[in-house]
N, C-alpha and C positions, 0 to 999 in steps of 0.2 A: 787449530783455529776456533773461534770462536763461532756456535752457531747459534741463529736466532729463531724466537717463534712466537706464537699467542697462545696465553693462557687458555684453557678451553673449559666449556661446560657453561655458558650463560656468564663469564665472570667480567663481563662489562658493567655487570650489577655488584659484584662483590664490593667493590669498594667505598662506592657510595653506601651501601647496607652497614657495613661495618662503622662508617663514620654517623651513620644517623641513628644506630641501634645504642652506639656506644660512648657518643661523644661526652657524656657527662661523667663515663665512668674510663677515662682512659688512662688513669693510672694500670688500668688493669694488664695493658700490654706487656709490661714488663713482668708479672705474675704469669702469663702464659707462655713466654720464651723462656723462662727459667724453668717453667713446670716442664717444657717440651726437652730442655736439656736434660733435667733431673730422669725422665723416661727413658733418654737415650742412652745415660749411664746406667740405668736400674736393667735395661735390656741387656747391657752387655755383662753384667754383674750373672745375669741368668743364665746367658751361655755359656759364661764362664763355668758356674756351678753343676752345666750338663754334660760340658767336655766338649762344646760345640767351637767356645773360641780357647785357645791352647797358649795364646800369650801372657805378657805379664798385666795385671790390670794396673797397677801402678796406682798413681795419686791422680781422684776420680773426681776432686774439686771444681765446680764451676766456677769461674772466674767472669766478672761484670769491671768494666774500666770505663773510664769518660776521658774523651780527648776534647778539652775546650777548643785547642786550636783548630783541631779539624771538625768539631760539630759532632762528633761519632760517639755512639753509645754501643758498645761491644759486647757479646755474652759470650763466652768461650766455654765449650765442655770437651771432653775426651771420651765420649760414649761412643755407642755404635757405630756413628757416621753414615754417611749414603754415598752409594756409587751414583755415576751420572743418569744411569736407567732409573735409580730409586729417585734422583731428583724431579725426572721429568715425569716421574709416577707420582710421588706424595705432594710435590710442589705445585706442578703445572696442571695436573687433573685434579681440580678441588674434589673432594669425596662427597659430594650432594648433588642434587638433579635439577639446578635453578634457583637461582636466586628470587626470582620475583614469587615463585611458587613458596619459598620458603617463606617470606616476609607473611603474605597471607595468611599462610597455616599458623603460624606464631605471633598474630600481632600484639598477645598481652605474655611476652617472655619476659623471663627475668633476665635483668640486661647485664647481673653481674655472671653469669655464666656460660652468655651466648655463645662464645668465643668459642672455648677449648672444646665444646660438645657437639659443634657440627662441623668440624674440619677446619676452622677459621683460626686456631691458634698462631699459626704461623703468620697469616696475613693481617693479625692485629698489629702488626710494626707499622704499618701505613698509616695507622690511626696518627702517628707522630713523626714519622719518615717521609721525607722528598724521594729518599734511594734507599734502596736495602741490597748489602750484597751477602750473598750466605757463601761461605769457603768451607766446602767439608771433604774429609776423606773417610772412608769406609775401614772398618776393621777387617776387612777382607782384602785380598789383594788385588788394589783396583787404584786405579790413578785419582789424585784429589782434582778439583771442580769447583768452577766459581760459578754463582748463578746470581745475576744483577736485575734488578727491575725497579723502575722509578714511578709505579704505583699507578702506570697505566696497563694495559692488556698485554703489552711486548715487554719481553724477556729477552738476555744472552746469557749461553752457558759457554764453559771454555776449561779445557784442562790447566792446573795451575801447580806450581811445587805448594808442597804441605808437609812438613817432617812429620807431623805426628797424627794420629786418628782423632777423630772429632769433628766438632763442628762449629766455626764462628760466625756470627750472626753481626754484619757492622749495618749500624743505624745511621745514616746521614740525616739528623733532624732538621726539620723545618722550622721555620721561623718562629711559628707560634708553637712551638716544643722546647724552645731552649733553655726551660725550667729543667728539663731532664739532663743539663748537664751541671747542675748543681748536687753535690755529694750531699748535703742534707736531704735534697727530695729524692734522691734514690735511695738513701740508706733507710729513710722513712717508708719508702712502699716496699722496699724490700721485709723491712723488719715487721709490717702487716701481712703483706702476704707468703713470706718465704721462711717463718720465723722457725718451723718445725718441718721443714722439708728434706728428705731422706738421704740426700747426699749434700757434702759439706759446699756452703754457695761463700763465696771470698769476696771481697767488696772495701777497698782500701786498707789502710795500714794504722795500728796502733803502735803507740810509742810507751815503752816502760824501761824503767831502770836496772840493771843488773851489776852485781858487784864481782869484778876480778881482782882477786888479793886484796889489794889498798884501795885499788881504783873505782869510779862508779860509772857505770857506760849505759849510754841512752841507744836502745834497739830498736827497730823497726820490726812487729810481727804482722803477719794478714789480720785482717778483722774478719773473723767468722760470724756470717749474720745470723745461724740456725743452729738450734739443737737438732740432731739427725735421730736421735731416741729420745722422744719427750716423754715425759714423766706417764703420762697417759697412756703411751703405748708399751710402758715397761709393767714387767709382771707386780702385780699388786702385795705377794707376797714377801718381794726384797724391799720394798720401802718401809721406811718409817714415818712418824707423824711432822718431823721436821721436816722431811724431802717436801710433803704435801704443803706444809705452809711455806717454805720456800719458793715452790711453784706458784704458789698463790699471789705472794709479794711481787714475783715476777711478773706475771698478767695484770694485777692491781696494784701497783706500787703504793699509790695514795690512800690505798682501803686499809681500814682496821683487819684484823685478822678474823677467819673465818669461823665460824662455832662448829662444823663440824663438814664433812663430806662424805663423799660417794665414791667410788671406782665403779665405773662400767666397763665390761668387759664380756661381751656376748660373740658369738661367730654362727650361730642358726638360731632361728631362721632369715637371720640378717647379720651383717656384720656392723659392729659399733663400738667402740672404744670411748672412753672419756674421764674427766672427774669433773663431778659437778660440787659447788661449794653452797653451802649456807651461810649467807654474809649477815652480819648483823643489821638487820633491818630496820630502819627510824619509822617513823609513823606516816611518813609521804613513800607511798609506794614506787611511784612515777622514777624518784631517784634511783632505784634499782634495779628497774627492768630492762631489758633487752642488753645484758652483760655477756651474756654466752655467746662465743664465738663458736662459729658452724669451720668444720675443715673436711675435706675430702680424699683421703690418701696423703694426710698430712699436710695439702695448701688450702691455704685460707679461702672461704668462699664468701662469710657474711657474719654481720652480729645479727642478723634480723630473721630470727629463728619463728616466728611466727607460723603457726600450722604443721610446725613440723615438733615445737614442745609444745606441751598443753601449757594454758595460757597461766596458770597460776606458777608452774615452775620457771618462768620467764624471769622471775624474782632471784633466783639463782645466779650464781656466776660460774667460769668454768669454760670446758672445752667439750665439744664433742666432735667425734671424727667417725664420717662413715660414708663408705662410695655408693651405698644401697639408697641413699636418697639423689630422689632425681632432681637436679639442678638445672636442667635445662629448660623445666616446663614453667608454664603461668602457676601462679601461688594458688589459684582455683582450684587445679587440678590436683595439687599437693593434699587436699582436704579430703579427696577421694583414692588416694593412691595406697595401695595395700601394705608394703614395706613402711612409709609414713605412719600409717597407724599401728602398725604393729610396734615399731619403734616407740611411738607416743605413749602407748600403751606400758609398754617395757618399761619406760621412766619412771611414769606415773606409779607401777608398781615397787619398783626399786625405791621409791622417796617413801613409800608408803610402809615399806617392811623396814628401812633403816629407821624412821622414827619412831614404829611400834619396838623395835629394837631396843633404841637407848630409852623409850619409855619402861619397858620392863626390866632393862638392866642398870639402870639408874636413875631411880623416877626424882631424886632429890635433886640431881644434876640438871634433869627435863624441867623440872618447875623452876630452878633458877634463871635457865635461859628459855622461858616460857614466852617473855615479852616477844622477842625476836621469832622465837618457832611460831608462835602462835599466829603470826601476820600469814605463814606458810599456810599454815594448816586451816584456817579459816577462808583465806582467799581459796584455797584446794576445793573446802566443800561446798565454798559458794559457787564455783565455775566448773565442776568436774565432777559426776554422778556417782563414779567409780570410786573416786580419792573420796568422797563424802562417806559411803557405806565402810571403807577402814577406816577413816579415820576418827570414829565413833568411839573405837576404844583408847584413842590417846589422845583426843582433844578436851583439854581442862578448861574448867571454870572456875575463875579464883574469886573468893568471896572478898570483902571489905577489910577482914583481918587477915590477908595473905595466905588463904589456905586456899587450896587446890584440890578438884574434884572433878572426876569423870560424868559426863550425865546421871550415868547410874547410882553412882555414890551420892551424888546431890541431890536425885529424886529419892532415895532411902534418908538423906539427912533431912528434907522439908516435906515428908508425907504425912506428918502428923498438924501442920499447923497453915500449909500452903498447896493443900487441894481444895479446888473451888466443888460448887456442888454439883456440875458436872461430871467432877472425877480428873478435871485437866490440873495438870500439876503447874503452878503458876512460879517461874520464875521471875523474881524482882531484880532489878539491876539498876543502876545509876552510871549515867555518860560523864560526869563531873561531879564528884566526890566532895569538893569545895564549896559549889555553888548549890548543889543541891541536899546539903547538909543537914536544913531544918527538915524535910521531907525523909531524909534517911533515917533522923532521930526518931520521927514519928511512927515510921516502919519496926525499927529496933524495937522501941517501946511497946509495938503489939506483938512482939517475939518475934517477927520476920526476919528471914536473913536476906541480905542484899550483895549482890554481884558487881562487879567492877567492870563496866563494857565501856570504855573509853579508846577504845582505838577506832581510826579511820572506817574501818571493815565492819566494824560490828555492826553499823544499821543493817546493810545487806546479810550480815550472818544471822542476825537476829531473827529474820524475816524468812529468810532461808529454813532453820531449823524447824521455824513454825511450821512452815508449808512441809517440812518433809518427814515431821515426825508427829506422830499421833498424841492425843492427851498432851500436851505440853505448850503452854502458852509463856509469852514473855512480855511484860509491862515496868515502863521505865517508876522510878519511886515517884514521879510526879503526876503519872498520867491519870491519877482519880485520888480523890481522898483516901486517905488511908482505911480508912472502913470497908472500902470499894474496891481495894486492890484484889482482895482475894474475895469472888463474888460468892458471900453464903446465902442461905435461906432466911437466916435469923436478920431482921430489921430492927433499926431503931426507930423510935417515934421521934419527931418534931415537936418542941414546944411553944407551937406559935399556930393560931388559926391559920385559915385560908385569907381572911384579910389582912391578917399580921403580915402575911408573906408577901402578899400583895404590895403593903405599903413598904416593908424594905428594900423589895424590887423598884419602888419607885421612889425611896430617899436615894440609892446608891446611883442610878441611872442620872438624877439630877445633881447628884454631887460631882460625877464625873463628868459632867456634861455629854454623857454618850449612852441616846435613849435606844440604841440596838444593843446594847450590852449583852453578850451572850451568858447570863446568870441565873443560878440557880439557888434557891435556899432551899439547904437539905438538912436531913437529919446526920448529925456528925457527934462525937462524943465532946463532951463540954470541955475536955481540955485541949482540943485541936484548936489550932488559930482559927480567929474571928472569921476571917476570910482567907481564902486561898485561891492561887490562879493554878490549875491545871491544864496540862496539856495530854489530850487525848491519845492514845497511842498510834492507831490508825494515822491520823491526819498528820500527828507531827512526824510522823515517819516519812510518808509521803512529802511532805515540806523539806525536808532533810535531804532525801534521795534526789531530788528538785534541785536544791542548792549544790550536791556533789556532782550532779551533771552539769553543772555550769549555770543554771536559772538562778533567780535571787529567791526563789521561793514566795513571791508577791502575791499570789493569787492563794497561800496558804497563810498569809502571814497575820500578824495580830489583828485580832477583831475581824479577820478574813472571815473564811471558809470553814471555822470550827477550830483552828488551829491551838486555840487556847480558853479557856471556860472558867468563868468567875463562881468559886462556890463559896456561899455565905452560910455559915456553921448557924442554924438557926437555933442550937442548946448553948450558943457562947454568951456568956453574962453580959458583955458589951453589946450583942446584939439585942437582949434584953431591955437592957440600960439604955439603947439607942430611941427604941419605940417610945420611949417616955420623957424623952429631950424636947427642947424648942425646937423648932424647925431651924435655927441658924446654927445652933448646939450638933442637931443631926447629920446636917451637912459635913462638918468639921468632923465629926468622929466618923463617918463612913467616909471620907476622903484619906483620911490618914489611916485605916483599917485596909482599904484597897490600896493604897501606896505602899502599905508594908507589905501585903501581899504581892506588889510589883516586885519589891526590893529582893525578896525572897527568892525571886525568879530572876533576879538581874537585870531585869525590865523596867525599872525606874531610874532615867537619865534627863541631860538637859536641864530645862526649865523646869520640869517635875520635880525633878530630884531638889534643886534650890527651894521650890516652895514649899518640900515637906520638910526640910531644915527648919527654914523658918518657923511653920506650921508647928514643928515638935518642941523647938523653943518656945513660943506661947506657951502651949502645953503645959510645959515644965514650969513653965514663969507664972 
């Protein structure tokens, strides 16, 4: 005879809470119910292992079925099952003290994990079901029972016939949740959350053709969702490179093969397994971020690993599995959690060790892959203090002739020619070899070496290196006139009087129609350009950082707050000639020299470019 009752402990609040917190993540109900079935199956395996269960384990496969006619979704296991007393205890007496207090305490909760961690795993069924039946038979000698509830606080429980041990959960889906009657939807959820669960999960059928003698037959086979022993959970010594590559292709079917990988496996002072891959990263970092999948005991939790994995390592791809990451708390709490900090530090150290090992063992290969590796390394040095210290050993600087140096090696290379009057090593670089070619040639003519720094991360990296390292300065090749890139005590004299300098200043401002032009008549070598436009390092970096962060750089724009400066070479023959010409000719020559300087910086456009072309033709003619 069925008995009836009310679910206890403030449960009038449970169902609204479930819907309130998890409405946007309602797919998770299936993960929770399958995870419960997995737990029940593993418990039976453990009991058999210690001799408390002496029967046959048999097939422990978890089976999921959809019945569109009855509008039911059924999750069945052959695990430990429950007695009537256990149903009353575990299903009716929810294991926490008051839903209202719970909500107040955990307002900032991670909604992807609220259910399982607070005794609500089974009740997540009511997010999608108008009625739930639980039919269960314990592995012990006890009658099977059926528990029924319609989402209110009322339930019924009765003895029923059930041939086999285990539990069937039958969800009668509500009208808003009929999408879960579609095979493709259910399979998609199972593939996302359950692909590595440790007990086989079957949903639907696959067909395949087999030969029997001369005949070919089509047969149906159970479609197994998961790999019960995923690659990351296996002994690294038993694995080959092809195994790791195949696993990567399974995780990221559309991606290029990775550069290399790290197999994580530690059980003290925390538990962590996983495989992290270095993908071939292009310049757009955001395309590669947040591809790491986080699991707990082979159950997928999230691919948002912020505060768990260091910022720069979120460029990596792969899987991390740890039961020691507290998934049931707010993300702000994660930052101060001891285990999370240990895990984060451990991953950082393992990545640094792997990179150093690759650098030492095969530097040629390391250099060949530097375009991608360099983004990881530089991003890490910018965002992680500990990684910065380790990475100095293998961070490479590439010169324009495609040779690579560590910082110490590069300092040795430039010590005779690029150390300024204060003892600072001046690293001269280009961010665009083609656009800055004229400045590069001038620097090389002075015997300077030029580095290539053309990745998006380089602007931040350069500033970071200068900030953290003593006696190292970095200047872009167009940051000043070539004679001032490396500041020395020697000074050139300008072949103009102060009056002539003022006259040159006036000629150029009149020719450009800009009396606020930031112009300096400087002492330069006679073989330098008559006019150069330079971009002082500090202000240019400020402008670029503003652009990278979403601003338009307007306050630092051309002729704005010092982003560009016009340098007139007081020792160039053209400037000497300029002073002797008629006023009209002065204007024409000054404008032409100024436009040439703009052209060298890629800044001559539109009407100004058209006028320059016409003027050039007139001069030639």
